[in-house]
C-alpha positions as CSV (number, residue, x, y, z in Angstrom):
1,X,0.7,-30.5,10.8
2,X,1.6,-29.5,7.2
3,X,4.5,-31.1,5.4
4,X,6.4,-30.0,2.4
5,X,4.2,-32.2,0.2
6,X,0.9,-30.6,1.2
7,X,1.9,-26.9,1.4
8,X,-0.2,-24.7,-0.9
9,X,1.2,-21.9,-3.0
10,X,-0.2,-19.5,-0.4
11,X,1.8,-21.2,2.3
12,X,5.0,-20.8,0.3
13,X,4.3,-17.1,-0.5
14,X,3.4,-16.5,3.2
15,X,6.6,-18.2,4.4
16,X,8.8,-16.1,2.0
17,X,7.1,-12.9,3.1
18,X,7.5,-13.6,6.8
19,X,11.2,-14.4,6.2
20,X,11.6,-11.0,4.4
21,X,9.9,-9.2,7.3
22,X,12.2,-10.8,9.8
23,X,15.2,-10.0,7.7
24,X,14.2,-6.3,7.7
25,X,13.7,-6.4,11.5
26,X,17.1,-8.1,11.9
27,X,19.2,-6.0,9.5
28,X,17.5,-2.5,9.8
29,X,17.8,-0.2,12.8
30,X,14.6,1.9,12.1
31,X,12.2,0.4,9.6
32,X,8.6,1.4,9.0
33,X,5.6,-0.4,7.4
34,X,3.6,1.6,4.8
35,X,-0.1,1.1,5.6
36,X,-2.9,2.8,3.7
37,X,-5.8,0.6,4.7
38,X,-5.9,-1.0,1.2
39,X,-6.0,-4.8,0.5
40,X,-2.2,-5.2,-0.1
41,X,-1.2,-3.4,3.1
42,X,-3.8,-5.3,5.1
43,X,-2.1,-8.5,3.9
44,X,1.2,-7.0,5.2
45,X,-0.3,-6.5,8.6
46,X,-1.4,-10.1,8.9
47,X,2.0,-11.3,7.8
48,X,3.6,-9.0,10.4
49,X,1.3,-10.5,13.0
50,X,2.5,-14.0,12.1
51,X,6.1,-12.9,12.0
52,X,6.2,-11.1,15.4
53,X,3.3,-11.8,17.6
54,X,2.8,-12.1,20.6
55,X,5.3,-9.3,20.7
56,X,4.8,-5.8,19.3
57,X,5.8,-5.1,15.7
58,X,9.4,-3.9,15.5
59,X,8.3,-1.0,13.4
60,X,5.5,1.6,13.4
61,X,2.9,2.0,10.6
62,X,3.1,5.0,8.2
63,X,0.5,6.4,5.9
64,X,1.1,9.2,3.4
65,X,-2.3,10.8,3.1
66,X,-3.1,12.6,-0.1
67,X,-6.2,14.2,1.5
68,X,-8.2,12.7,-1.4
69,X,-8.8,9.3,0.2
70,X,-12.2,7.7,0.6
71,X,-13.6,8.1,4.1
72,X,-14.3,4.4,4.4
73,X,-10.7,3.6,3.9
74,X,-9.4,6.1,6.4
75,X,-11.8,4.9,9.0
76,X,-10.8,1.3,8.5
77,X,-7.1,2.3,8.6
78,X,-7.5,3.9,12.0
79,X,-9.7,1.0,13.3
80,X,-7.2,-1.6,12.2
81,X,-4.2,0.2,13.8
82,X,-6.2,0.6,17.0
83,X,-7.2,-3.1,17.0
84,X,-3.6,-4.1,16.7
85,X,-2.4,-1.5,19.3
86,X,0.4,-0.4,16.9
87,X,1.6,3.1,16.4
88,X,0.3,4.8,13.3
89,X,2.1,7.8,11.9
90,X,0.2,9.9,9.3
91,X,1.9,12.5,7.2
92,X,0.0,14.6,4.7
93,X,0.6,15.8,1.1
94,X,-1.3,18.9,2.1
95,X,1.4,19.7,4.7
96,X,4.0,19.4,2.0
97,X,1.9,21.8,-0.1
98,X,1.9,24.3,2.8
99,X,5.7,24.0,3.0
100,X,6.0,24.6,-0.7
101,X,7.7,21.3,-1.4
102,X,4.7,20.1,-3.4
103,X,3.2,22.4,-6.0
104,X,0.1,21.4,-7.9
105,X,-0.4,22.5,-11.5
106,X,-4.2,22.7,-11.0
107,X,-6.2,22.5,-7.8
108,X,-7.9,19.2,-8.9
109,X,-4.7,17.5,-10.0
110,X,-4.3,13.9,-8.6
111,X,-1.9,13.8,-5.7
112,X,-0.7,10.2,-5.9
113,X,2.6,11.2,-7.7
114,X,3.3,13.8,-5.1
115,X,3.2,11.2,-2.3
116,X,6.9,10.5,-2.9
117,X,7.9,14.0,-1.8
118,X,6.0,13.6,1.5
119,X,7.4,10.1,2.0
120,X,11.0,11.4,1.6
121,X,10.2,14.1,4.1
122,X,8.9,11.5,6.6
123,X,11.9,9.4,6.0
124,X,14.2,12.3,6.8
125,X,12.1,13.4,9.8
126,X,12.1,10.0,11.5
127,X,15.4,8.7,10.0
128,X,13.8,5.5,8.6
129,X,16.3,3.2,7.0
130,X,13.7,0.9,5.4
131,X,10.1,1.3,4.2
132,X,8.1,-1.9,3.9
133,X,5.6,-1.7,1.1
134,X,3.0,-3.8,-0.6
135,X,4.1,-3.4,-4.2
136,X,3.9,-6.4,-6.4
137,X,5.8,-7.3,-9.6
138,X,2.6,-8.1,-11.5
139,X,1.2,-4.5,-11.2
140,X,3.3,-2.7,-13.8
141,X,6.6,-2.9,-15.7
142,X,8.5,-0.5,-13.5
143,X,7.7,-2.6,-10.4
144,X,8.6,-5.8,-12.2
145,X,12.3,-4.6,-12.2
146,X,12.4,-4.0,-8.4
147,X,14.4,-6.2,-6.1
148,X,12.8,-7.6,-2.9
149,X,15.2,-5.2,-1.1
150,X,15.3,-2.2,-3.4
151,X,18.1,0.3,-2.6
152,X,17.5,4.1,-2.6
153,X,20.4,6.6,-2.4
154,X,20.6,9.6,-0.1
155,X,18.3,11.5,-2.5
156,X,15.7,8.8,-2.4
157,X,16.5,7.8,-6.0
158,X,16.4,4.3,-7.5
159,X,19.4,3.5,-9.7
160,X,19.5,0.0,-11.4
161,X,23.3,0.0,-11.2
162,X,23.2,0.3,-7.4
163,X,20.8,-2.7,-6.8
164,X,22.2,-5.6,-4.9
165,X,22.3,-9.2,-6.1
166,X,19.6,-11.4,-4.5
167,X,20.7,-15.0,-4.6
168,X,18.1,-17.6,-3.3
169,X,16.7,-16.1,-0.1
170,X,19.8,-14.0,0.8
171,X,19.1,-10.2,1.2
172,X,21.3,-7.3,1.9
173,X,19.5,-4.4,3.6
174,X,22.6,-2.6,5.0
175,X,22.8,1.1,4.1
176,X,24.8,4.2,5.0
177,X,23.2,7.0,6.9
178,X,20.8,8.9,4.7
179,X,20.2,5.9,2.4
180,X,17.3,3.6,2.7
181,X,15.8,0.4,1.5
182,X,12.3,-0.3,0.1
183,X,11.3,-3.8,1.1
184,X,8.5,-5.7,-0.8
185,X,7.6,-8.9,1.0
186,X,4.7,-9.7,-1.4
187,X,6.6,-8.7,-4.5
188,X,6.2,-12.3,-5.9
189,X,2.4,-12.3,-5.3
190,X,-0.2,-11.7,-7.9
191,X,-3.5,-9.9,-7.3
192,X,-5.3,-13.3,-7.3
193,X,-2.9,-14.4,-4.5
194,X,-3.8,-11.3,-2.5
195,X,-7.5,-12.0,-2.8
196,X,-7.1,-15.7,-2.0
197,X,-5.0,-14.9,1.1
198,X,-7.6,-12.4,2.3
199,X,-10.2,-15.1,1.9
200,X,-8.1,-17.8,3.6
201,X,-7.2,-15.5,6.5
202,X,-10.7,-14.0,6.8
203,X,-9.3,-10.5,6.7
204,X,-11.6,-7.5,7.1
205,X,-11.7,-4.9,4.4
206,X,-13.0,-1.4,3.9
207,X,-16.6,-1.6,2.9
208,X,-16.1,0.0,-0.5
209,X,-14.4,-3.2,-1.7
210,X,-17.8,-4.7,-1.7
211,X,-21.0,-3.8,-3.7
212,X,-22.9,-0.8,-2.6
213,X,-25.1,1.9,-4.2
214,X,-23.3,5.0,-5.3
215,X,-24.2,8.0,-7.5
216,X,-22.1,7.9,-10.6
217,X,-21.7,9.3,-14.1
218,X,-20.2,7.5,-17.2
219,X,-17.3,9.5,-18.5
220,X,-14.9,8.4,-21.2
221,X,-15.7,4.7,-20.8
222,X,-15.2,4.8,-17.0
223,X,-17.6,5.0,-14.1
224,X,-16.9,8.1,-12.1
225,X,-18.3,8.5,-8.6
226,X,-20.0,11.8,-7.7
227,X,-17.9,13.4,-5.0
228,X,-16.9,17.0,-4.1
229,X,-13.6,16.2,-5.9
230,X,-15.2,14.6,-8.9
231,X,-18.5,16.5,-9.5
232,X,-21.0,16.1,-12.3
233,X,-20.2,18.0,-15.5
234,X,-22.8,19.8,-17.6
235,X,-25.0,17.4,-19.7
236,X,-23.9,14.4,-17.7
237,X,-26.6,12.1,-16.4
238,X,-26.3,10.9,-12.8
239,X,-27.2,7.3,-12.1
240,X,-27.3,5.4,-8.8
241,X,-26.0,1.9,-9.4
242,X,-24.4,-1.0,-7.5
243,X,-20.6,-0.7,-7.7
244,X,-17.5,-1.9,-5.9
245,X,-13.8,-0.9,-5.9
246,X,-11.1,-3.4,-7.0
247,X,-8.5,-1.0,-5.8
248,X,-8.6,2.1,-3.6
249,X,-6.6,5.2,-3.8
250,X,-6.9,8.9,-4.7
251,X,-10.6,9.7,-5.4
252,X,-9.6,11.7,-8.5
253,X,-8.1,8.8,-10.3
254,X,-9.8,5.7,-8.8
255,X,-13.0,4.4,-10.5
256,X,-15.4,1.7,-9.4
257,X,-16.8,-1.1,-11.5
258,X,-20.4,-2.3,-11.7
259,X,-20.8,-5.3,-9.4
260,X,-23.2,-7.0,-7.0
261,X,-20.4,-8.9,-5.2
262,X,-20.7,-8.6,-1.5
263,X,-18.0,-11.0,-0.4
264,X,-14.5,-12.1,-1.4
C-alpha cells in the first residue's frame, strides 16, 4: 500500500485528475468526454476507468471528426470505445460544411480550426453542460491561461472576466442553461507526464505513434507524408523512410519525425 511519503508525481497527478472527473460527474447534469483516439484522450479514458469502474462512465464519448484523420487513429478510436463498451458519438466537420455553418477558403484548407463550430453544434444538439478535454497548460500560451473548469457563455465564448476562482481543489462547474464548462483534468500534466503515464499503465496506442515506413517528401524543413490530401508536388523527391508521429491530428497539418522507436 502506498503512503504519502512514497507517492510518485504521477500518483499525485492521477489523483487530482480523478478528483476533477468525479467533480464533473457530481456537479454537471449532462457532461461528455472528448475522445479522438490520441494519446491525451487515451489517458483520460484510463483515468475515467479508475474514477468510475466497475460502473459505466457517467458520460458518453464525443469525437469531432475533421474527415482528415489518419485511418489508424480512427480505427483505434472505435476499437477502444468498443472494448470499454461506452457510447461513442461522432459528429463531422463535413456535415457542418453541408449545412453551410463551416465554409472553407480553399478545398485543402486544414479543418482543425473549424472543429469548434461542429463542437458547438453538438453541444446544442445534446445539451451538454460540460465537455471534458485533454488540453494541457504546457502546450501553448492560450491554454496556459485556462482554469481547470473553464467557463463558456451561451455563445461558446471564453471571457477571462467570467472565469471562476479556483482555490485549492475547489471547483465550480454550475452553469445556466445554454452555458457550458470545459473541464481539463490533465491541465497540470506535461507531455512527458503523459508518456510516462502511458508507459506505467501499459496503454495501447494507435500504431502511427511508433516507427513505421512511410513515403514522404521534405518540404520547408518538415517531413510531409504522401497522402491524397498531401500529394507530391512537382520536382519533389519521394523517399520511403522510418518515421513516427509525436502527435496526431489533421493530416494536412501534422508531420511525422524520423525515428526507429517502436515502443514508449
